[in-house]
C-alpha positions as CSV (number, residue, x, y, z in Angstrom):
1,M,-34.5,-74.2,104.2
2,I,-34.6,-76.8,107.0
3,D,-31.0,-78.1,107.5
4,A,-30.2,-81.7,107.5
5,K,-29.3,-81.7,111.2
6,H,-32.9,-80.9,112.1
7,S,-34.7,-82.7,109.2
8,E,-35.6,-85.7,111.4
9,H,-37.3,-83.3,113.9
10,T,-39.4,-81.5,111.3
11,A,-42.8,-80.5,112.7
12,A,-46.0,-81.9,111.1
13,C,-46.5,-78.7,109.2
14,G,-43.3,-79.1,107.4
15,C,-41.9,-75.7,108.4
16,G,-41.0,-75.7,112.0
17,V,-38.0,-77.3,113.6
18,A,-38.9,-79.3,116.7
19,D,-36.9,-79.1,119.9
20,D,-37.7,-80.0,123.5
21,A,-39.8,-76.9,123.9
22,G,-41.9,-77.5,120.8
23,R,-41.9,-76.1,117.3
24,K,-39.6,-73.3,116.4
25,A,-39.7,-71.0,113.3
26,V,-37.2,-71.8,110.5
27,A,-36.0,-68.2,110.7
28,V,-37.1,-65.0,112.5
29,D,-36.2,-61.5,111.3
30,P,-34.5,-59.9,114.3
31,D,-36.0,-56.5,113.5
32,A,-39.5,-57.9,113.2
33,K,-39.0,-59.8,116.5
34,S,-37.9,-56.6,118.2
35,R,-40.9,-54.6,116.8
36,N,-43.3,-57.3,117.8
37,L,-41.9,-57.4,121.4
38,V,-42.3,-53.6,121.7
39,R,-45.9,-53.8,120.3
40,L,-46.8,-56.7,122.7
41,R,-45.4,-54.8,125.7
42,R,-47.5,-51.8,124.7
43,I,-50.5,-54.0,124.2
44,E,-49.9,-55.5,127.7
45,G,-50.0,-52.0,129.1
46,Q,-53.2,-51.2,127.2
47,V,-54.9,-54.3,128.6
48,R,-53.9,-53.3,132.1
49,G,-55.3,-49.9,131.4
50,L,-58.6,-51.5,130.2
51,Q,-58.8,-53.5,133.5
52,K,-58.4,-50.2,135.4
53,M,-61.1,-48.5,133.3
54,V,-63.5,-51.3,134.0
55,E,-62.6,-51.3,137.8
56,D,-63.2,-47.5,137.8
57,D,-66.6,-47.8,136.0
58,R,-65.4,-45.7,133.1
59,Y,-67.8,-44.7,130.3
60,C,-68.5,-47.8,128.2
61,A,-67.9,-46.1,124.9
62,D,-64.4,-45.0,126.1
63,I,-63.6,-48.6,127.0
64,M,-64.9,-49.9,123.7
65,T,-62.6,-47.4,121.9
66,Q,-59.6,-48.7,123.8
67,I,-60.6,-52.3,123.1
68,S,-60.6,-51.5,119.3
69,S,-57.1,-50.0,119.7
70,V,-55.8,-53.2,121.4
71,Q,-57.5,-55.4,118.7
72,E,-55.8,-53.4,115.9
73,A,-52.4,-53.6,117.7
74,L,-52.8,-57.4,117.9
75,R,-53.7,-57.5,114.2
76,A,-50.5,-55.6,113.4
77,V,-48.5,-58.2,115.3
78,G,-50.3,-60.9,113.5
79,R,-49.6,-59.4,110.1
80,E,-45.9,-59.1,111.0
81,L,-45.8,-62.8,112.1
82,L,-47.7,-63.9,109.0
83,R,-45.2,-62.0,106.8
84,N,-42.3,-63.8,108.6
85,H,-44.1,-67.2,108.3
86,L,-44.6,-66.7,104.6
87,R,-41.1,-65.4,104.0
88,H,-39.3,-68.1,105.9
89,C,-41.3,-71.1,107.2
90,A,-43.7,-71.4,104.3
91,A,-41.1,-70.7,101.6
92,A,-38.8,-73.4,103.1
93,A,-41.6,-76.0,103.2
94,I,-42.9,-75.2,99.7
95,K,-39.4,-75.7,98.4
96,G,-39.1,-79.0,100.3
97,S,-40.8,-82.2,99.5
98,D,-44.3,-82.5,97.9
99,E,-45.6,-83.7,101.3
100,Q,-44.1,-80.6,103.1
101,A,-45.5,-78.3,100.4
102,N,-49.0,-79.8,100.6
103,E,-49.0,-79.7,104.4
104,M,-48.0,-76.0,104.2
105,Y,-50.7,-75.2,101.7
106,D,-53.2,-76.7,104.1
107,E,-51.8,-74.8,107.0
108,L,-51.8,-71.5,105.1
109,V,-55.5,-72.0,104.0
110,S,-56.4,-72.6,107.6
111,L,-54.4,-69.5,108.8
112,F,-56.0,-67.3,106.2
113,Y,-59.5,-68.6,107.2
114,R,-58.9,-68.0,110.9
115,A,-57.4,-64.5,110.3
116,G,-60.4,-63.6,108.1
117,R,-63.0,-64.2,110.8
């Protein structure tokens, strides 16, 4: 739950704690963070590989296969982030005030809509 020290800085969504750099998650699972950073570094390498494939005029179907791989890796990061958001940020907001809960419901509907496209 959002502690009293940060309650006056609560972000509009009702889950994040605002600081000078912007919104922050209520809590982040350190293992999930570590896994996501490893995945994102691997994705970064895959994207650099894609750039090289395009520069080298590689076969289009091979490039498309690698693009699919990058997209799936990004979806995996997104699923992990969504899981953390539901477990921590959304749970805290839903347990909070009615206003925080309603803002979180709207945010979740929007997230699910964007993720489903």
